C-alpha positions in Angstrom: -97.1 10.0 24.4 -95.3 11.1 21.3 -91.7 11.6 20.3 -90.0 14.9 21.0 -91.0 17.6 18.5 -90.0 21.2 17.8 -91.2 23.8 20.2 -94.3 25.5 18.7 -94.6 29.3 18.2 -96.4 30.6 21.2 -98.0 33.3 19.1 -99.9 30.6 17.1 -103.1 30.0 19.1 -103.7 26.7 17.3 -100.2 25.4 17.9 -99.9 22.2 20.0 -99.4 22.7 23.7 -96.2 21.2 24.9 -95.9 19.2 28.1 -93.2 16.9 29.5 -93.8 13.9 31.7 -90.9 11.8 32.8 -88.6 13.8 30.4 -90.8 12.8 27.4 -92.7 15.4 25.4 -96.4 15.1 25.5 -98.6 17.1 23.2 -102.2 18.3 23.0 -102.9 18.5 19.3 -104.4 21.5 17.6 -107.6 19.4 16.9 -107.9 18.5 20.6 -107.2 22.1 21.5 -110.0 23.6 19.4 -113.0 24.5 21.4 -111.2 24.4 24.7 -111.3 27.4 26.9 -108.0 29.3 26.8 -107.9 29.7 30.6 -108.4 26.0 31.0 -105.5 25.4 28.6 -103.3 27.7 30.6 -104.2 26.1 33.9 -103.6 22.6 32.4 -100.2 23.8 31.1 -99.3 25.1 34.6 -100.4 21.9 36.3 -98.4 19.7 34.0 -95.4 21.9 34.5 -95.9 21.7 38.3 -96.1 17.9 38.0 -92.5 17.9 36.9 -91.2 19.9 39.8 -89.8 18.6 43.0 -92.4 20.6 44.9 -95.3 18.7 43.4 -97.7 17.0 45.8 -101.1 15.3 45.1 -102.8 18.2 46.9 -101.1 20.8 44.8 -101.8 19.0 41.6 -105.5 18.7 42.4 -105.7 22.5 43.0 -106.0 25.2 40.4 -103.5 28.1 40.1 -102.5 30.5 41.4 -100.2 28.6 43.8 -99.6 31.4 46.3 -97.7 29.1 48.8 -95.0 28.0 46.3 -91.9 30.1 46.9 -89.4 27.6 45.3 -89.8 25.8 42.0 -87.2 23.2 41.0 -87.4 21.9 37.4 -84.0 20.4 36.4 -83.5 18.2 33.4 -87.1 18.3 32.2 -86.4 19.0 28.6 -88.1 22.4 28.8 -87.4 25.0 26.2 -90.1 27.6 27.3 -92.4 28.4 30.1 -96.2 28.3 29.7 -98.3 31.4 29.3 -99.5 32.7 32.6 -96.5 31.4 34.5 -96.1 34.7 36.4 -99.7 34.7 37.5 -99.7 31.0 38.5 -96.6 31.5 40.8 -97.0 35.0 42.1 -94.7 34.4 45.2 -92.0 32.3 43.7 -88.6 33.5 45.0 -86.3 30.7 43.8 -86.5 29.2 40.3 -84.2 26.3 39.1 -84.3 25.5 35.4 -80.9 23.9 34.9 -80.1 21.2 32.4 -83.1 22.0 30.2 -83.2 23.2 26.6 -83.8 26.9 26.8 -82.3 29.0 24.0 -83.0 32.2 25.8 -83.7 33.2 29.4 -87.4 34.0 28.9 -88.9 37.4 29.5 -91.7 36.0 31.6 -89.6 35.5 34.6 -89.1 39.2 34.8 -92.8 39.5 35.6 -92.3 37.3 38.8 -91.9 40.2 41.2 -90.7 38.1 44.1 -88.1 36.2 42.2 -84.6 36.6 43.8 -82.7 33.5 42.7 -82.6 32.1 39.1 -80.6 29.2 37.7 -80.4 28.2 34.0 -77.1 26.2 34.4 -76.0 23.8 31.7 -78.9 24.1 29.2 -77.5 21.5 26.8 -75.3 24.0 24.9 -78.3 25.9 23.4 -78.8 28.8 25.8 -77.3 31.8 23.9 -79.1 34.9 25.1 -81.0 36.6 27.9 -84.2 38.5 27.2 -83.6 42.1 28.5 -87.0 41.9 30.4 -86.0 38.7 32.2 -83.8 40.8 34.6 -85.5 42.8 37.3 -84.5 44.9 40.3 -85.2 42.3 43.0 -82.8 39.7 41.6 -80.0 38.8 44.0 -78.5 35.5 42.6 -78.2 34.6 38.9 -76.7 31.3 37.8 -76.0 30.8 34.1 -72.9 28.5 34.2 -71.9 26.4 31.2 -74.0 27.8 28.4 -73.3 29.6 25.1 -73.9 33.2 26.2 -72.0 35.6 24.0 -73.2 38.8 25.6 -75.3 40.2 28.5 -78.1 42.7 28.0 -77.6 46.3 29.3 -80.6 45.7 31.6 -78.4 43.7 33.9 -76.8 46.9 35.1 -79.8 49.2 34.5 -82.1 47.1 36.7 -80.3 44.6 38.8 -79.1 46.9 41.5 -79.6 44.3 44.2 -77.6 41.6 42.4 -75.1 40.0 44.8 -74.0 36.8 43.1 -73.6 36.2 39.3 -72.4 32.8 38.0 -71.2 33.0 34.4 -68.3 30.6 34.0 -68.2 28.4 30.9 -69.8 30.7 28.4 -68.6 32.7 25.4 -68.6 36.2 26.8 -66.0 38.5 25.2 -66.9 41.6 27.2 -69.3 42.9 29.9 -71.7 45.8 29.4 -70.6 49.1 30.8 -74.0 49.3 32.6 -72.7 46.7 35.1 -70.9 49.5 36.9 -74.3 50.2 38.5 -74.3 46.7 40.1 -73.2 48.4 43.4 -74.2 45.4 45.5 -72.4 42.8 43.5 -70.1 40.7 45.8 -69.3 37.5 43.9 -68.9 36.9 40.2 -67.7 33.8 38.3 -66.3 34.5 34.8 -63.9 31.6 34.3 -63.6 29.8 30.9 -65.1 32.6 28.8 -63.6 34.5 25.9 -62.8 37.7 27.7 -60.2 39.7 25.9 -59.7 42.2 28.7 -59.9 42.1 32.5 -63.5 43.4 33.4 -62.4 46.7 34.9 -66.0 47.9 34.8 -66.4 45.6 37.8 -63.1 45.9 39.5 -63.2 49.7 39.5 -66.9 50.4 40.0 -68.3 47.7 42.3 -67.3 48.6 45.8 -68.4 45.3 47.4 -66.8 42.9 45.0 -64.9 40.3 47.1 -65.0 37.0 45.2 -64.1 36.7 41.6 -63.1 33.9 39.2 -61.3 34.7 35.9 -59.2 31.7 34.9 -59.0 30.3 31.4 -59.8 33.5 29.6 -57.7 35.0 26.7 -56.9 38.1 28.8 -55.0 35.9 31.3 -53.6 33.2 29.0 -50.2 34.9 28.8 -49.9 34.6 32.6 -51.5 31.1 33.0 -49.3 29.5 30.3 -46.0 31.3 31.1 -43.6 29.0 32.8 -41.3 31.9 33.5 -44.0 33.2 35.8 -43.1 32.1 39.4 -46.5 30.8 40.3 -47.2 29.1 37.0 -43.8 27.4 37.1 -44.5 26.1 40.7 -47.6 24.3 39.4 -45.4 22.1 37.2 -42.9 21.2 39.9 -45.0 18.5 41.8 -43.5 15.0 41.7 -45.4 12.2 40.0 -46.1 9.3 42.3 -46.6 5.7 41.2 -50.1 4.4 41.7 -48.9 1.1 43.2 -47.3 3.1 46.0 -50.8 4.0 47.2 -52.9 1.6 49.2 -56.4 2.0 47.9 -58.0 -0.8 50.0 -59.7 1.7 52.4 -60.3 4.6 50.0 -62.7 6.3 52.4 -64.5 9.3 50.8 -63.6 12.4 52.7 -65.6 14.8 50.5 -67.3 15.3 47.2 -67.5 18.6 45.3 -68.1 20.0 41.9 -64.4 19.6 41.0 -63.9 16.0 42.2 -63.8 13.4 45.0 -61.3 13.4 47.9 -60.4 10.0 49.5 -58.4 8.9 52.5 -55.6 6.6 51.2 -52.5 5.0 52.8 -49.1 5.9 51.5 -45.6 5.2 53.1 -47.1 4.3 56.4 -49.2 7.4 56.7 -52.6 8.5 55.6 -52.9 11.0 52.8 -55.8 12.7 51.0 -56.1 12.0 47.3 -58.3 14.3 45.3 -59.4 12.9 41.9 -60.3 15.8 39.6 -63.2 15.5 37.2 -63.3 17.1 33.8 -66.7 18.8 33.8 -67.1 22.6 34.1 -68.1 23.8 37.6 -69.5 27.1 38.7 -66.0 28.2 39.6 -64.1 27.0 36.5 -62.2 23.9 35.2 -61.0 21.2 37.6 -57.6 21.0 35.8 -57.0 24.7 36.5 -57.9 24.1 40.1 -55.3 21.3 40.3 -52.6 23.6 38.9 -53.4 26.4 41.3 -53.4 23.9 44.3 -49.9 22.8 43.2 -48.6 26.4 42.8 -50.0 27.4 46.2 -48.5 24.4 48.0 -45.0 25.3 46.5 -45.1 28.5 48.6 -44.8 26.4 51.8 -47.0 28.6 53.9 -48.2 27.0 57.1 -51.8 27.8 56.2 -51.7 26.2 52.8 -52.3 22.5 52.2 -49.1 20.5 51.5 -49.1 18.7 48.2 -47.0 15.6 48.2 -47.4 14.6 44.6 -49.8 13.6 41.9 -51.0 10.4 40.3 -52.6 9.5 37.0 -56.5 9.4 37.0 -57.9 6.3 38.5 -59.9 5.4 35.4 -56.7 4.9 33.4 -55.0 2.7 36.0 -54.4 -1.1 35.9 -53.4 -3.3 38.8 -49.7 -3.2 39.7 -49.0 -6.7 38.1 -50.1 -5.2 34.7 -47.6 -2.3 34.9 -49.6 0.2 36.9 -50.7 2.7 34.3 -52.7 2.2 31.1 -52.9 4.8 28.4 -55.6 4.5 25.8 -56.9 6.7 23.1 -60.0 7.5 25.0 -58.4 7.9 28.4 -54.8 9.0 28.2 -52.8 8.8 31.4 -52.3 12.3 32.9 -51.5 13.6 36.3 -55.0 14.7 37.4 -55.1 13.4 41.0 -53.3 15.2 43.8 -51.8 13.5 46.9 -52.0 15.9 49.8 -51.5 15.9 53.5 -54.3 14.2 55.5 -55.9 16.7 57.9 -57.1 14.5 60.8 -59.5 16.2 63.1 -60.0 19.3 60.9 -63.4 20.7 60.3 -64.7 23.6 58.1 -64.8 26.9 59.9 -68.3 27.6 58.6 -71.0 26.2 56.4 -71.5 27.5 52.8 -74.0 30.3 52.1 -77.6 29.3 52.3 -80.4 30.4 49.9 -81.3 33.0 52.5 -77.8 34.3 53.3 -76.9 34.4 49.6 -73.2 35.6 49.8 -72.5 35.0 53.5 -71.4 31.8 55.2 -73.5 30.1 57.9 -71.7 29.7 61.2 -72.1 27.3 64.1 -73.7 24.8 61.7 -73.0 21.1 61.3 -69.4 20.1 62.2 -68.5 23.8 62.6 -70.7 23.9 65.7 -68.1 22.0 67.7 -65.4 24.7 67.2 -64.4 26.5 70.4 -61.9 29.3 69.9 -60.1 31.5 72.4 -59.1 35.0 71.5 -55.4 34.0 71.2 -56.4 31.2 68.8 -58.6 33.5 66.7 -55.7 36.0 66.4 -53.2 33.2 65.5 -55.6 31.8 62.9 -56.1 35.2 61.3 -52.4 35.9 61.3 -51.6 32.7 59.4 -54.3 33.3 56.9 -53.0 36.8 56.3 -49.5 35.5 55.8 -50.9 33.0 53.3 -52.8 35.6 51.3 -49.8 37.9 51.3 -47.6 35.1 49.9 -50.2 34.2 47.2 -50.6 37.7 45.9 -46.9 38.3 46.0 -46.5 35.7 43.2 -49.8 36.6 41.4 -52.3 34.1 42.7 -55.8 35.1 43.6 -57.8 32.5 45.6 -61.1 33.9 44.5 -63.2 32.1 47.0 -61.8 33.1 50.4 -64.7 32.0 52.6 -65.0 30.4 56.0 -66.4 27.2 54.4 -63.1 26.8 52.5 -61.0 27.2 55.7 -60.3 24.1 57.7 -59.3 24.3 61.4 -58.3 21.7 63.8 -61.3 21.3 66.1 -59.2 21.1 69.3 -56.8 23.9 68.2 -58.4 26.3 65.7 -55.1 28.2 65.4 -54.0 25.2 63.2 -55.6 26.3 59.9 -55.5 25.4 56.2 -56.9 27.4 53.3 -58.5 24.9 50.7 -60.5 24.8 47.5 -58.7 26.4 44.5 -61.6 26.0 42.1 -62.1 29.8 41.6 -58.4 30.7 41.8 -56.4 32.2 38.9 -53.0 33.5 38.0 -52.6 37.2 37.3 -49.7 39.5 36.4 -48.2 41.4 39.3 -46.5 43.7 36.9 -49.7 44.9 35.3 -50.2 47.9 37.6 -53.4 48.9 35.9 -55.1 45.7 37.0 -53.2 43.9 39.8 -54.1 46.3 42.6 -57.8 45.9 41.9 -57.7 42.1 41.9 -55.8 42.2 45.3 -58.4 44.8 46.6 -61.2 42.4 45.9 -59.6 39.6 47.9 -58.8 42.1 50.7 -62.5 42.8 51.0 -63.1 39.0 51.4 -60.4 38.9 54.1 -62.1 41.8 55.9 -65.4 40.0 55.8 -63.9 36.9 57.3 -62.2 38.9 60.1 -65.6 40.4 60.9 -67.3 37.0 61.0 -64.6 35.4 63.2 -64.8 38.4 65.6 -68.6 38.3 65.7 -69.1 34.5 65.9 -66.1 33.3 67.9 -64.8 36.3 70.0 -67.7 38.6 70.9 -70.4 36.0 70.9 -68.8 32.5 70.9 -70.9 29.4 70.8 -71.7 27.6 74.0 -69.0 25.0 74.8 -69.7 21.5 73.5 -69.5 18.4 75.7 -66.3 17.3 74.1 -64.6 20.7 74.0 -61.1 20.7 75.4 -61.1 24.5 75.9 -60.3 25.5 79.4 -61.9 28.9 79.2 -65.7 29.3 79.6 -67.9 31.2 77.2 -68.3 34.1 79.7 -64.5 34.4 80.1 -64.1 34.5 76.3 -66.7 37.3 76.0 -64.9 39.5 78.5 -61.6 38.9 76.7 -62.5 40.5 73.5 -59.6 40.9 71.1 -58.6 44.6 70.9 -56.1 43.6 68.3 -58.8 42.0 66.0 -61.1 45.0 66.5 -58.3 47.3 65.5 -57.5 45.2 62.5 -61.2 45.3 61.3 -61.2 49.1 61.8 -57.9 49.4 59.8 -59.3 47.3 57.0 -62.6 49.2 56.9 -60.7 52.5 56.6 -58.3 51.1 54.0 -61.0 49.6 51.8 -63.1 52.8 52.0 -60.1 54.9 50.9 -59.4 52.4 48.1 -63.0 52.5 46.9 -62.8 56.3 46.7 -59.5 56.1 44.9 -60.9 53.5 42.5 -63.8 55.9 41.6 -61.3 58.6 40.9 -59.2 56.3 38.8 -62.1 55.4 36.7 -62.6 59.1 35.9 -58.9 59.8 35.2 -58.0 60.3 31.6 -54.2 59.7 31.4 -52.7 56.2 31.8 -49.8 57.6 33.9 -52.2 59.2 36.3 -54.2 55.9 36.6 -51.1 53.8 37.2 -49.8 56.3 39.9 -53.1 56.3 41.7 -53.5 52.5 41.5 -50.3 52.0 43.5 -51.8 53.8 46.4 -54.5 51.1 46.9 -54.2 49.0 50.1 -52.2 45.7 49.8 -51.9 42.5 51.8 -48.2 43.3 52.4 -49.2 46.7 54.0 -51.8 44.9 56.1 -49.3 42.3 57.2 -46.7 44.9 58.2 -49.3 46.8 60.2 -50.5 43.6 61.9 -47.0 42.6 62.9 -46.2 46.0 64.3 -49.4 45.9 66.3 -48.5 42.4 67.6 -45.1 43.7 68.7 -46.7 46.7 70.4 -49.0 44.4 72.4 -46.0 42.1 73.3 -44.0 45.2 74.5 -47.0 46.3 76.6 -47.4 42.9 78.2 -43.7 42.7 79.1 -43.3 46.3 80.2 -42.7 46.5 84.0 -45.5 47.9 86.0 -45.1 50.9 88.3 -44.8 48.6 91.3 -42.1 46.5 89.6 -40.1 49.5 88.6 
């Protein structure tokens, strides 16, 4: 084995062939390469590449390409900077390709020749990935992950070809703008653009993509005036959380409740009660920066909505803390003391409403999976849960906060009473200006689409076709009784949302074609809002109550 060397020019037929074994570069020298059959060289390159993957087995490695049974290829942190010649022929049926934490300078053209490829990840390629070859992007692509690189632009081909694209993860790059061709990404539902260099809100997406429901935009120049403005109600709320002393917390148990890209949450004792303490990390996530997530969680909690997690205070990060007899907090040059851990209410007996999207479902949550399988929900509980979430979203957008990741897997419900609900995970959230009438209605519209999808999923999975009761379920109603008690109110809400979103999409298309700013602003104010939805919902609830309490003909 030799030391790592520069990547050879693939056009030079005598250049050394590069392989990596155990993250160390191994070469076949030009001298060794002379006289070898080119097909043999290609096959050997493919086999050595395969040996690095998590799919490698002795049987596979002893076989020759093509590997028609391989549909997923996982090659993280292998030091790769290019793919071998013949890659597309060797893996003709690969659908999922993970090449994160490598050394690619460009997303290579060859992956565009993999006609079954639907999911591609080049996350965190050591700060060297700067571009995408236009031919790397093809029509069948559904899920593209390019988080934490140095991309400065996207090729026009992303809109010209990727008409099936549903999820696009671009946070942590250097993008200043998006190509106009992305208006053709009509199936795009989720995009992450946090921590880029966007000078303007990407209206090409907000106005033209009728399915866009989940968006992250924090830490971009186009929103810095809102994010850093303490006169802004939401931003000011983020600075109003009290600082708690570390020695007031009993860390002896410290049970880990959950780990995510943004940090670790532990169960800790404080003032004779249990609390949840989330320690925020500093690394870029697919949604954005953990510090921004912390600020948004504080701002949301300050709204005191029943469906938003209560924040009790914050503490300095654990790594900078000394035992209480040494003063409690240590501040060093390398690790300054800063309030990066949140102390929140502990939600005992709560479980996630759904599991996160799978590789197959792409942008849709997976229901009745894991802990969510124990949830039994009556019609009344479903309606109460939706009502509280609607009130929370209305309150958030009233002060210019977009959650950005309004999914069932980010909603916690009490397993014995799902009407008791909390919206969590602020990693994709961002502040925006409510006074910017050219932008604000579109941001709100995207989150309304996410709310509509959740309503449909709750109706489908818990009302129309609820799961069979679990052994420990405390619900008194049977599955059959729940089926016959379908919620007319939820059904009407879904219909109302469908009509409102369809009308808004039509208006957005007209707005994009409008020439005058005054005309655009006037039309934008006609888009559906959470406040309108909440008013409609309460009126419907009152109408149902009036009907229930109205005297029957016999009583009158």
